[in-house]
N, CA, C, O and the ligand as a Tripos MOL2 file, in Angstrom:
@<TRIPOS>MOLECULE
protein
  285   283    72     0     0
PROTEIN
NO_CHARGES

@<TRIPOS>ATOM
      1 N         245.3750  128.8900  167.4930 N.3       1 MET1
      2 CA        244.9500  128.5590  168.8460 C.3       1 MET1
      3 C         245.0370  129.7600  169.7900 C.2       1 MET1
      4 O         246.0140  130.5090  169.7680 O.2       1 MET1
      5 N         244.0610  129.9240  170.5730 N.am      2 PHE2
      6 CA        243.9860  131.1330  171.4170 C.3       2 PHE2
      7 C         244.0520  130.7590  172.8990 C.2       2 PHE2
      8 O         243.1650  130.0530  173.3780 O.2       2 PHE2
      9 N         245.0220  131.1840  173.6100 N.am      3 PHE3
     10 CA        245.2160  130.7710  175.0210 C.3       3 PHE3
     11 C         244.7160  132.0200  175.9510 C.2       3 PHE3
     12 O         244.9910  133.1990  175.7260 O.2       3 PHE3
     13 N         244.0030  131.5790  176.9340 N.am      4 ILE4
     14 CA        243.6490  132.5620  177.9530 C.3       4 ILE4
     15 C         244.6030  132.3180  179.1250 C.2       4 ILE4
     16 O         244.6410  131.2420  179.7210 O.2       4 ILE4
     17 N         245.3620  133.3560  179.4210 N.am      5 ILE5
     18 CA        246.2730  133.2280  180.4590 C.3       5 ILE5
     19 C         246.0030  134.1390  181.5960 C.2       5 ILE5
     20 O         245.7710  135.3210  181.3410 O.2       5 ILE5
     21 N         246.0070  133.7250  182.8200 N.am      6 GLY6
     22 CA        245.7960  134.4850  183.9520 C.3       6 GLY6
     23 C         246.6690  134.1050  185.1200 C.2       6 GLY6
     24 O         247.6370  133.3650  184.9450 O.2       6 GLY6
     25 N         246.3770  134.5590  186.2360 N.am      7 THR7
     26 CA        247.1420  134.1030  187.4670 C.3       7 THR7
     27 C         246.1450  133.7090  188.4440 C.2       7 THR7
     28 O         245.0220  134.2110  188.4270 O.2       7 THR7
     29 N         246.5170  132.7820  189.3500 N.am      8 LYS8
     30 CA        245.6660  132.2910  190.3950 C.3       8 LYS8
     31 C         246.5000  132.0600  191.6360 C.2       8 LYS8
     32 O         247.6270  131.5680  191.5820 O.2       8 LYS8
     33 N         245.9260  132.4200  192.7180 N.am      9 PHE9
     34 CA        246.6010  132.1650  193.9480 C.3       9 PHE9
     35 C         246.0620  130.9440  194.6530 C.2       9 PHE9
     36 O         244.9120  130.9110  195.0900 O.2       9 PHE9
     37 N         246.9230  129.9320  194.7560 N.am     10 ILE10
     38 CA        246.4420  128.5710  195.1900 C.3      10 ILE10
     39 C         247.0450  128.3290  196.5630 C.2      10 ILE10
     40 O         248.2260  128.5550  196.8230 O.2      10 ILE10
     41 N         246.1100  127.8320  197.4630 N.am     11 THR11
     42 CA        246.5450  127.5510  198.8140 C.3      11 THR11
     43 C         246.2440  126.1220  199.1530 C.2      11 THR11
     44 O         245.3160  125.5200  198.6130 O.2      11 THR11
     45 N         247.0510  125.5680  200.0730 N.am     12 TRP12
     46 CA        246.7680  124.2820  200.5180 C.3      12 TRP12
     47 C         247.1640  124.1240  201.9370 C.2      12 TRP12
     48 O         247.8240  125.0170  202.4670 O.2      12 TRP12
     49 N         246.8220  123.0700  202.5930 N.am     13 GLY13
     50 CA        247.1220  122.9010  204.0010 C.3      13 GLY13
     51 C         245.9810  123.1140  204.9040 C.2      13 GLY13
     52 O         245.1880  124.0230  204.6570 O.2      13 GLY13
     53 N         245.8180  122.2990  206.0030 N.am     14 SER14
     54 CA        244.6710  122.4540  206.8870 C.3      14 SER14
     55 C         245.0360  122.2250  208.2600 C.2      14 SER14
     56 O         244.1720  121.9160  209.0810 O.2      14 SER14
     57 N         246.3690  122.3640  208.6070 N.am     15 ASN15
     58 CA        246.7820  122.2250  209.9730 C.3      15 ASN15
     59 C         246.2080  123.3450  210.9390 C.2      15 ASN15
     60 O         246.0630  124.5020  210.5470 O.2      15 ASN15
     61 N         245.9310  122.9870  212.0590 N.am     16 LYS16
     62 CA        245.4230  124.0220  213.0520 C.3      16 LYS16
     63 C         246.6160  124.5530  213.8030 C.2      16 LYS16
     64 O         247.5600  123.8170  214.0910 O.2      16 LYS16
     65 N         246.5740  125.8850  214.1330 N.am     17 THR17
     66 CA        247.6430  126.4030  214.9910 C.3      17 THR17
     67 C         247.5560  125.8050  216.4030 C.2      17 THR17
     68 O         246.4650  125.4220  216.8270 O.2      17 THR17
     69 N         248.5890  125.7210  217.0880 N.am     18 ASN18
     70 CA        248.5540  125.2650  218.4920 C.3      18 ASN18
     71 C         247.9060  126.2400  219.3940 C.2      18 ASN18
     72 O         247.1260  125.8960  220.2820 O.2      18 ASN18
     73 N         248.2630  127.5340  219.1350 N.am     19 GLU19
     74 CA        247.7510  128.5560  220.0350 C.3      19 GLU19
     75 C         246.3530  129.1220  219.5820 C.2      19 GLU19
     76 O         245.9780  129.0050  218.4160 O.2      19 GLU19
     77 N         245.6430  129.7030  220.4950 N.am     20 MET20
     78 CA        244.4970  130.4800  220.2070 C.3      20 MET20
     79 C         244.9290  131.8470  219.7100 C.2      20 MET20
     80 O         245.7970  132.4730  220.3190 O.2      20 MET20
     81 N         244.3610  132.3150  218.6460 N.am     21 ILE21
     82 CA        244.7270  133.6170  218.0690 C.3      21 ILE21
     83 C         243.4730  134.4570  217.9360 C.2      21 ILE21
     84 O         242.4050  134.0070  217.5200 O.2      21 ILE21
     85 N         243.6750  135.6950  218.3130 N.am     22 ARG22
     86 CA        242.4750  136.5670  218.0940 C.3      22 ARG22
     87 C         242.5650  137.2300  216.7780 C.2      22 ARG22
     88 O         243.5800  137.8450  216.4510 O.2      22 ARG22
     89 N         241.4660  137.1150  215.9680 N.am     23 CYS23
     90 CA        241.4220  137.7420  214.6170 C.3      23 CYS23
     91 C         241.2030  139.1850  214.8400 C.2      23 CYS23
     92 O         240.3420  139.6080  215.6120 O.2      23 CYS23
     93 N         242.0640  139.9950  214.0930 N.am     24 SER24
     94 CA        241.9350  141.4790  214.1580 C.3      24 SER24
     95 C         240.8400  141.9460  213.2810 C.2      24 SER24
     96 O         240.5090  143.1320  213.2870 O.2      24 SER24
     97 N         240.2270  141.0170  212.4820 N.am     25 GLN25
     98 CA        239.2480  141.4580  211.5040 C.3      25 GLN25
     99 C         237.8230  141.2980  212.2050 C.2      25 GLN25
    100 O         237.0190  142.2310  212.1930 O.2      25 GLN25
    101 N         237.5670  140.1690  212.7680 N.am     26 CYS26
    102 CA        236.2320  139.9300  213.3840 C.3      26 CYS26
    103 C         236.2310  139.6160  214.8810 C.2      26 CYS26
    104 O         235.1800  139.3470  215.4620 O.2      26 CYS26
    105 N         237.4490  139.6530  215.5200 N.am     27 GLY27
    106 CA        237.4780  139.5510  216.9260 C.3      27 GLY27
    107 C         237.3100  138.1040  217.4700 C.2      27 GLY27
    108 O         237.2500  137.9170  218.6850 O.2      27 GLY27
    109 N         237.2350  137.1140  216.6120 N.am     28 THR28
    110 CA        237.0680  135.7000  217.0860 C.3      28 THR28
    111 C         238.4020  135.2590  217.6690 C.2      28 THR28
    112 O         239.4880  135.5810  217.1890 O.2      28 THR28
    113 N         238.2310  134.5000  218.7370 N.am     29 LEU29
    114 CA        239.3940  133.8960  219.4140 C.3      29 LEU29
    115 C         239.2910  132.3620  219.0520 C.2      29 LEU29
    116 O         238.4070  131.6500  219.5280 O.2      29 LEU29
    117 N         240.2400  131.9080  218.1910 N.am     30 ALA30
    118 CA        240.1710  130.4870  217.7620 C.3      30 ALA30
    119 C         241.5220  129.9740  217.3060 C.2      30 ALA30
    120 O         242.4960  130.7240  217.2290 O.2      30 ALA30
    121 N         241.5670  128.6820  217.0030 N.am     31 GLN31
    122 CA        242.7160  128.1570  216.3970 C.3      31 GLN31
    123 C         242.6380  128.4130  214.8580 C.2      31 GLN31
    124 O         241.6900  127.9840  214.2010 O.2      31 GLN31
    125 N         243.5830  129.0700  214.3460 N.am     32 PHE32
    126 CA        243.5590  129.3890  212.9740 C.3      32 PHE32
    127 C         244.0530  128.2340  212.0810 C.2      32 PHE32
    128 O         244.7660  127.3580  212.5700 O.2      32 PHE32
    129 N         243.6980  128.2120  210.8000 N.am     33 THR33
    130 CA        244.1880  127.1570  209.8860 C.3      33 THR33
    131 C         245.4780  127.7370  209.2680 C.2      33 THR33
    132 O         245.5270  128.8700  208.7890 O.2      33 THR33
    133 N         246.5200  126.8800  209.3110 N.am     34 GLU34
    134 CA        247.7790  127.2450  208.7230 C.3      34 GLU34
    135 C         247.7670  126.8100  207.2130 C.2      34 GLU34
    136 O         247.5230  125.6450  206.8970 O.2      34 GLU34
    137 N         248.0180  127.7140  206.3700 N.am     35 LYS35
    138 CA        248.0530  127.4890  204.9530 C.3      35 LYS35
    139 C         249.3050  127.8820  204.2480 C.2      35 LYS35
    140 O         249.9670  128.8150  204.7030 O.2      35 LYS35
    141 N         249.6890  127.2440  203.1640 N.am     36 THR36
    142 CA        250.7120  127.6210  202.3230 C.3      36 THR36
    143 C         250.1950  127.9790  201.0400 C.2      36 THR36
    144 O         249.3390  127.2480  200.5420 O.2      36 THR36
    145 N         250.6060  129.0420  200.4040 N.am     37 GLY37
    146 CA        250.0480  129.4490  199.0950 C.3      37 GLY37
    147 C         251.1260  129.9030  198.1480 C.2      37 GLY37
    148 O         252.1690  130.4120  198.5590 O.2      37 GLY37
    149 N         250.8670  129.7170  196.9020 N.am     38 MET38
    150 CA        251.7570  130.2720  195.8280 C.3      38 MET38
    151 C         250.9370  130.8220  194.6980 C.2      38 MET38
    152 O         249.8240  130.3450  194.4800 O.2      38 MET38
    153 N         251.4400  131.8340  193.9400 N.am     39 ARG39
    154 CA        250.6670  132.3040  192.7460 C.3      39 ARG39
    155 C         251.2230  131.6050  191.5340 C.2      39 ARG39
    156 O         252.4300  131.4860  191.3240 O.2      39 ARG39
    157 N         250.3000  131.1640  190.7750 N.am     40 PHE40
    158 CA        250.6320  130.4500  189.5680 C.3      40 PHE40
    159 C         250.0950  131.1670  188.3010 C.2      40 PHE40
    160 O         249.0670  131.8430  188.3520 O.2      40 PHE40
    161 N         250.8030  131.0070  187.1830 N.am     41 ILE41
    162 CA        250.1720  131.4130  185.8980 C.3      41 ILE41
    163 C         249.3040  130.3300  185.4930 C.2      41 ILE41
    164 O         249.7060  129.1690  185.5750 O.2      41 ILE41
    165 N         248.0760  130.6270  185.0350 N.am     42 THR42
    166 CA        247.1670  129.5410  184.6830 C.3      42 THR42
    167 C         246.7890  129.6510  183.1870 C.2      42 THR42
    168 O         246.8840  130.7320  182.6070 O.2      42 THR42
    169 N         246.3830  128.5860  182.5940 N.am     43 LEU43
    170 CA        245.8480  128.5260  181.2880 C.3      43 LEU43
    171 C         244.3620  128.3080  181.3810 C.2      43 LEU43
    172 O         243.9540  127.3910  182.0950 O.2      43 LEU43
    173 N         243.5010  129.0860  180.7080 N.am     44 PHE44
    174 CA        242.0830  128.9350  180.8170 C.3      44 PHE44
    175 C         241.5560  128.9200  182.2360 C.2      44 PHE44
    176 O         240.5730  128.2430  182.5380 O.2      44 PHE44
    177 N         242.2160  129.6720  183.1060 N.am     45 PHE45
    178 CA        241.7820  129.9390  184.4360 C.3      45 PHE45
    179 C         241.8540  128.7280  185.3790 C.2      45 PHE45
    180 O         241.5240  128.8320  186.5600 O.2      45 PHE45
    181 N         242.3030  127.5430  184.8220 N.am     46 VAL46
    182 CA        242.1380  126.3270  185.6540 C.3      46 VAL46
    183 C         243.4740  125.5360  185.8930 C.2      46 VAL46
    184 O         243.6670  124.9360  186.9510 O.2      46 VAL46
    185 N         244.3470  125.5560  184.9150 N.am     47 VAL47
    186 CA        245.4750  124.6910  185.0640 C.3      47 VAL47
    187 C         246.6830  125.5110  185.5430 C.2      47 VAL47
    188 O         247.2260  126.3350  184.8080 O.2      47 VAL47
    189 N         247.0840  125.2600  186.7930 N.am     48 PRO48
    190 CA        248.2990  125.9590  187.3250 C.3      48 PRO48
    191 C         249.5500  125.4140  186.6000 C.2      48 PRO48
    192 O         249.8250  124.2140  186.6120 O.2      48 PRO48
    193 N         250.2580  126.3010  186.0010 N.am     49 THR49
    194 CA        251.4660  125.8320  185.2350 C.3      49 THR49
    195 C         252.7200  126.2930  185.7790 C.2      49 THR49
    196 O         253.5780  125.5060  186.1780 O.2      49 THR49
    197 N         252.8600  127.6390  185.8080 N.am     50 ILE50
    198 CA        254.1540  128.1970  186.2420 C.3      50 ILE50
    199 C         254.0920  128.9440  187.5220 C.2      50 ILE50
    200 O         253.3660  129.9370  187.5680 O.2      50 ILE50
    201 N         254.7900  128.5720  188.5990 N.am     51 PRO51
    202 CA        254.7330  129.3620  189.7720 C.3      51 PRO51
    203 C         255.4320  130.6500  189.5780 C.2      51 PRO51
    204 O         256.5200  130.6590  189.0020 O.2      51 PRO51
    205 N         254.8960  131.7240  190.0110 N.am     52 ILE52
    206 CA        255.4910  133.0600  189.8310 C.3      52 ILE52
    207 C         255.8080  133.7530  191.0750 C.2      52 ILE52
    208 O         256.2600  134.8970  191.0570 O.2      52 ILE52
    209 N         255.5830  133.0910  192.1900 N.am     53 SER53
    210 CA        255.9330  133.6770  193.4970 C.3      53 SER53
    211 C         256.4750  132.5470  194.3610 C.2      53 SER53
    212 O         256.2340  131.3680  194.1030 O.2      53 SER53
    213 N         257.2130  132.9390  195.3920 N.am     54 GLY54
    214 CA        257.6880  131.9780  196.3430 C.3      54 GLY54
    215 C         256.5130  131.4450  197.2690 C.2      54 GLY54
    216 O         255.4060  131.9820  197.2580 O.2      54 GLY54
    217 N         256.7960  130.4490  198.0000 N.am     55 LYS55
    218 CA        255.7700  130.0460  198.9660 C.3      55 LYS55
    219 C         255.4640  131.0980  200.0310 C.2      55 LYS55
    220 O         256.3760  131.7130  200.5840 O.2      55 LYS55
    221 N         254.2490  131.2890  200.2980 N.am     56 LYS56
    222 CA        253.8810  132.1740  201.3340 C.3      56 LYS56
    223 C         253.1560  131.4200  202.4700 C.2      56 LYS56
    224 O         252.2210  130.6590  202.2250 O.2      56 LYS56
    225 N         253.5860  131.6390  203.6470 N.am     57 LYS57
    226 CA        252.9300  131.0130  204.8200 C.3      57 LYS57
    227 C         251.7900  131.9900  205.3230 C.2      57 LYS57
    228 O         251.9850  133.2050  205.3600 O.2      57 LYS57
    229 N         250.7360  131.4830  205.6620 N.am     58 MET58
    230 CA        249.6500  132.3080  206.1390 C.3      58 MET58
    231 C         248.7070  131.4990  207.0930 C.2      58 MET58
    232 O         248.7060  130.2680  207.1170 O.2      58 MET58
    233 N         247.9200  132.2700  207.8630 N.am     59 ILE59
    234 CA        246.9920  131.6660  208.7130 C.3      59 ILE59
    235 C         245.6580  132.2350  208.3630 C.2      59 ILE59
    236 O         245.5240  133.4100  208.0200 O.2      59 ILE59
    237 N         244.6310  131.3500  208.4580 N.am     60 GLU60
    238 CA        243.2790  131.8000  207.9820 C.3      60 GLU60
    239 C         242.2870  131.7630  209.2370 C.2      60 GLU60
    240 O         242.2240  130.7770  209.9720 O.2      60 GLU60
    241 N         241.6200  132.7610  209.3980 N.am     61 CYS61
    242 CA        240.6240  132.8210  210.4640 C.3      61 CYS61
    243 C         239.4400  131.9020  210.0480 C.2      61 CYS61
    244 O         238.8770  132.0420  208.9620 O.2      61 CYS61
    245 N         239.0840  130.9470  210.9670 N.am     62 PRO62
    246 CA        237.9930  130.0400  210.6050 C.3      62 PRO62
    247 C         236.6120  130.6760  210.5520 C.2      62 PRO62
    248 O         235.6880  130.1010  209.9780 O.2      62 PRO62
    249 N         236.4660  131.8230  211.1290 N.am     63 ASN63
    250 CA        235.2090  132.5110  211.1500 C.3      63 ASN63
    251 C         234.9190  133.3600  209.8970 C.2      63 ASN63
    252 O         233.9190  133.1880  209.2000 O.2      63 ASN63
    253 N         235.8750  134.2980  209.6580 N.am     64 CYS64
    254 CA        235.6130  135.2070  208.5360 C.3      64 CYS64
    255 C         236.5040  134.8760  207.3540 C.2      64 CYS64
    256 O         236.3610  135.5190  206.3140 O.2      64 CYS64
    257 N         237.3960  133.9350  207.4410 N.am     65 LYS65
    258 CA        238.3420  133.5270  206.3530 C.3      65 LYS65
    259 C         239.3020  134.5770  205.9540 C.2      65 LYS65
    260 O         239.8750  134.5150  204.8660 O.2      65 LYS65
    261 N         239.5030  135.5580  206.8100 N.am     66 THR66
    262 CA        240.5710  136.4730  206.5100 C.3      66 THR66
    263 C         241.9120  135.8280  206.6830 C.2      66 THR66
    264 O         242.0820  135.0770  207.6440 O.2      66 THR66
    265 N         242.9260  136.0710  205.7880 N.am     67 ARG67
    266 CA        244.1620  135.4290  205.7950 C.3      67 ARG67
    267 C         245.1820  136.5010  206.2410 C.2      67 ARG67
    268 O         245.1580  137.6560  205.8140 O.2      67 ARG67
    269 N         246.0970  136.0210  207.1530 N.am     68 PHE68
    270 CA        247.1100  136.8720  207.6700 C.3      68 PHE68
    271 C         248.4750  136.1540  207.3370 C.2      68 PHE68
    272 O         248.7380  134.9810  207.6030 O.2      68 PHE68
    273 N         249.2780  137.0440  206.7230 N.am     69 GLN69
    274 CA        250.6680  136.4500  206.3500 C.3      69 GLN69
    275 C         251.4830  136.4120  207.6170 C.2      69 GLN69
    276 O         251.4480  137.2940  208.4760 O.2      69 GLN69
    277 N         252.2310  135.3070  207.6670 N.am     70 THR70
    278 CA        252.9490  135.0290  208.9710 C.3      70 THR70
    279 C         254.4730  135.2850  208.7200 C.2      70 THR70
    280 O         255.2230  135.2970  209.6960 O.2      70 THR70
    281 N         254.9280  135.4740  207.5710 N.am     71 GLU71
    282 CA        256.3140  135.6580  207.3030 C.3      71 GLU71
    283 C         256.5790  137.0590  206.5870 C.2      71 GLU71
    284 O         257.7250  137.3880  206.2790 O.2      71 GLU71
    285 ZN        238.1850  136.6250  211.5770 Zn       72 ZN72
@<TRIPOS>BOND
     1     1     2 1
     2     2     3 1
     3     3     4 2
     4     3     5 am
     5     5     6 1
     6     6     7 1
     7     7     8 2
     8     7     9 am
     9     9    10 1
    10    10    11 1
    11    11    12 2
    12    11    13 am
    13    13    14 1
    14    14    15 1
    15    15    16 2
    16    15    17 am
    17    17    18 1
    18    18    19 1
    19    19    20 2
    20    19    21 am
    21    21    22 1
    22    22    23 1
    23    23    24 2
    24    23    25 am
    25    25    26 1
    26    26    27 1
    27    27    28 2
    28    27    29 am
    29    29    30 1
    30    30    31 1
    31    31    32 2
    32    31    33 am
    33    33    34 1
    34    34    35 1
    35    35    36 2
    36    35    37 am
    37    37    38 1
    38    38    39 1
    39    39    40 2
    40    39    41 am
    41    41    42 1
    42    42    43 1
    43    43    44 2
    44    43    45 am
    45    45    46 1
    46    46    47 1
    47    47    48 2
    48    47    49 am
    49    49    50 1
    50    50    51 1
    51    51    52 2
    52    51    53 am
    53    53    54 1
    54    54    55 1
    55    55    56 2
    56    55    57 am
    57    57    58 1
    58    58    59 1
    59    59    60 2
    60    59    61 am
    61    61    62 1
    62    62    63 1
    63    63    64 2
    64    63    65 am
    65    65    66 1
    66    66    67 1
    67    67    68 2
    68    67    69 am
    69    69    70 1
    70    70    71 1
    71    71    72 2
    72    71    73 am
    73    73    74 1
    74    74    75 1
    75    75    76 2
    76    75    77 am
    77    77    78 1
    78    78    79 1
    79    79    80 2
    80    79    81 am
    81    81    82 1
    82    82    83 1
    83    83    84 2
    84    83    85 am
    85    85    86 1
    86    86    87 1
    87    87    88 2
    88    87    89 am
    89    89    90 1
    90    90    91 1
    91    91    92 2
    92    91    93 am
    93    93    94 1
    94    94    95 1
    95    95    96 2
    96    95    97 am
    97    97    98 1
    98    98    99 1
    99    99   100 2
   100    99   101 am
   101   101   102 1
   102   102   103 1
   103   103   104 2
   104   103   105 am
   105   105   106 1
   106   106   107 1
   107   107   108 2
   108   107   109 am
   109   109   110 1
   110   110   111 1
   111   111   112 2
   112   111   113 am
   113   113   114 1
   114   114   115 1
   115   115   116 2
   116   115   117 am
   117   117   118 1
   118   118   119 1
   119   119   120 2
   120   119   121 am
   121   121   122 1
   122   122   123 1
   123   123   124 2
   124   123   125 am
   125   125   126 1
   126   126   127 1
   127   127   128 2
   128   127   129 am
   129   129   130 1
   130   130   131 1
   131   131   132 2
   132   131   133 am
   133   133   134 1
   134   134   135 1
   135   135   136 2
   136   135   137 am
   137   137   138 1
   138   138   139 1
   139   139   140 2
   140   139   141 am
   141   141   142 1
   142   142   143 1
   143   143   144 2
   144   143   145 am
   145   145   146 1
   146   146   147 1
   147   147   148 2
   148   147   149 am
   149   149   150 1
   150   150   151 1
   151   151   152 2
   152   151   153 am
   153   153   154 1
   154   154   155 1
   155   155   156 2
   156   155   157 am
   157   157   158 1
   158   158   159 1
   159   159   160 2
   160   159   161 am
   161   161   162 1
   162   162   163 1
   163   163   164 2
   164   163   165 am
   165   165   166 1
   166   166   167 1
   167   167   168 2
   168   167   169 am
   169   169   170 1
   170   170   171 1
   171   171   172 2
   172   171   173 am
   173   173   174 1
   174   174   175 1
   175   175   176 2
   176   175   177 am
   177   177   178 1
   178   178   179 1
   179   179   180 2
   180   179   181 am
   181   181   182 1
   182   182   183 1
   183   183   184 2
   184   183   185 am
   185   185   186 1
   186   186   187 1
   187   187   188 2
   188   187   189 am
   189   189   190 1
   190   190   191 1
   191   191   192 2
   192   191   193 am
   193   193   194 1
   194   194   195 1
   195   195   196 2
   196   195   197 am
   197   197   198 1
   198   198   199 1
   199   199   200 2
   200   199   201 am
   201   201   202 1
   202   202   203 1
   203   203   204 2
   204   203   205 am
   205   205   206 1
   206   206   207 1
   207   207   208 2
   208   207   209 am
   209   209   210 1
   210   210   211 1
   211   211   212 2
   212   211   213 am
   213   213   214 1
   214   214   215 1
   215   215   216 2
   216   215   217 am
   217   217   218 1
   218   218   219 1
   219   219   220 2
   220   219   221 am
   221   221   222 1
   222   222   223 1
   223   223   224 2
   224   223   225 am
   225   225   226 1
   226   226   227 1
   227   227   228 2
   228   227   229 am
   229   229   230 1
   230   230   231 1
   231   231   232 2
   232   231   233 am
   233   233   234 1
   234   234   235 1
   235   235   236 2
   236   235   237 am
   237   237   238 1
   238   238   239 1
   239   239   240 2
   240   239   241 am
   241   241   242 1
   242   242   243 1
   243   243   244 2
   244   243   245 am
   245   245   246 1
   246   246   247 1
   247   247   248 2
   248   247   249 am
   249   249   250 1
   250   250   251 1
   251   251   252 2
   252   251   253 am
   253   253   254 1
   254   254   255 1
   255   255   256 2
   256   255   257 am
   257   257   258 1
   258   258   259 1
   259   259   260 2
   260   259   261 am
   261   261   262 1
   262   262   263 1
   263   263   264 2
   264   263   265 am
   265   265   266 1
   266   266   267 1
   267   267   268 2
   268   267   269 am
   269   269   270 1
   270   270   271 1
   271   271   272 2
   272   271   273 am
   273   273   274 1
   274   274   275 1
   275   275   276 2
   276   275   277 am
   277   277   278 1
   278   278   279 1
   279   279   280 2
   280   279   281 am
   281   281   282 1
   282   282   283 1
   283   283   284 2
@<TRIPOS>SUBSTRUCTURE
     1 MET1         2 RESIDUE 1 A MET
     2 PHE2         6 RESIDUE 1 A PHE
     3 PHE3        10 RESIDUE 1 A PHE
     4 ILE4        14 RESIDUE 1 A ILE
     5 ILE5        18 RESIDUE 1 A ILE
     6 GLY6        22 RESIDUE 1 A GLY
     7 THR7        26 RESIDUE 1 A THR
     8 LYS8        30 RESIDUE 1 A LYS
     9 PHE9        34 RESIDUE 1 A PHE
    10 ILE10       38 RESIDUE 1 A ILE
    11 THR11       42 RESIDUE 1 A THR
    12 TRP12       46 RESIDUE 1 A TRP
    13 GLY13       50 RESIDUE 1 A GLY
    14 SER14       54 RESIDUE 1 A SER
    15 ASN15       58 RESIDUE 1 A ASN
    16 LYS16       62 RESIDUE 1 A LYS
    17 THR17       66 RESIDUE 1 A THR
    18 ASN18       70 RESIDUE 1 A ASN
    19 GLU19       74 RESIDUE 1 A GLU
    20 MET20       78 RESIDUE 1 A MET
    21 ILE21       82 RESIDUE 1 A ILE
    22 ARG22       86 RESIDUE 1 A ARG
    23 CYS23       90 RESIDUE 1 A CYS
    24 SER24       94 RESIDUE 1 A SER
    25 GLN25       98 RESIDUE 1 A GLN
    26 CYS26      102 RESIDUE 1 A CYS
    27 GLY27      106 RESIDUE 1 A GLY
    28 THR28      110 RESIDUE 1 A THR
    29 LEU29      114 RESIDUE 1 A LEU
    30 ALA30      118 RESIDUE 1 A ALA
    31 GLN31      122 RESIDUE 1 A GLN
    32 PHE32      126 RESIDUE 1 A PHE
    33 THR33      130 RESIDUE 1 A THR
    34 GLU34      134 RESIDUE 1 A GLU
    35 LYS35      138 RESIDUE 1 A LYS
    36 THR36      142 RESIDUE 1 A THR
    37 GLY37      146 RESIDUE 1 A GLY
    38 MET38      150 RESIDUE 1 A MET
    39 ARG39      154 RESIDUE 1 A ARG
    40 PHE40      158 RESIDUE 1 A PHE
    41 ILE41      162 RESIDUE 1 A ILE
    42 THR42      166 RESIDUE 1 A THR
    43 LEU43      170 RESIDUE 1 A LEU
    44 PHE44      174 RESIDUE 1 A PHE
    45 PHE45      178 RESIDUE 1 A PHE
    46 VAL46      182 RESIDUE 1 A VAL
    47 VAL47      186 RESIDUE 1 A VAL
    48 PRO48      190 RESIDUE 1 A PRO
    49 THR49      194 RESIDUE 1 A THR
    50 ILE50      198 RESIDUE 1 A ILE
    51 PRO51      202 RESIDUE 1 A PRO
    52 ILE52      206 RESIDUE 1 A ILE
    53 SER53      210 RESIDUE 1 A SER
    54 GLY54      214 RESIDUE 1 A GLY
    55 LYS55      218 RESIDUE 1 A LYS
    56 LYS56      222 RESIDUE 1 A LYS
    57 LYS57      226 RESIDUE 1 A LYS
    58 MET58      230 RESIDUE 1 A MET
    59 ILE59      234 RESIDUE 1 A ILE
    60 GLU60      238 RESIDUE 1 A GLU
    61 CYS61      242 RESIDUE 1 A CYS
    62 PRO62      246 RESIDUE 1 A PRO
    63 ASN63      250 RESIDUE 1 A ASN
    64 CYS64      254 RESIDUE 1 A CYS
    65 LYS65      258 RESIDUE 1 A LYS
    66 THR66      262 RESIDUE 1 A THR
    67 ARG67      266 RESIDUE 1 A ARG
    68 PHE68      270 RESIDUE 1 A PHE
    69 GLN69      274 RESIDUE 1 A GLN
    70 THR70      278 RESIDUE 1 A THR
    71 GLU71      282 RESIDUE 1 A GLU
    72 ZN72       285 GROUP 0 **** ****
């Protein structure tokens, strides 16, 4: 049996920030999406199995999808 093992960064969450934030990437002023993400080891690129990083909090620009780490 041959396993293909990789890593995948998975994010979840769709809360909006309370404040308007200006994106330093595209200049948009908007409410960003708050997301939490973790890196997992995956089998066959799809099944997240073992988390290999702590939780990371980030916010995502709704316009250009750039993510900024908040911690
Ligand atoms: Zn942006």
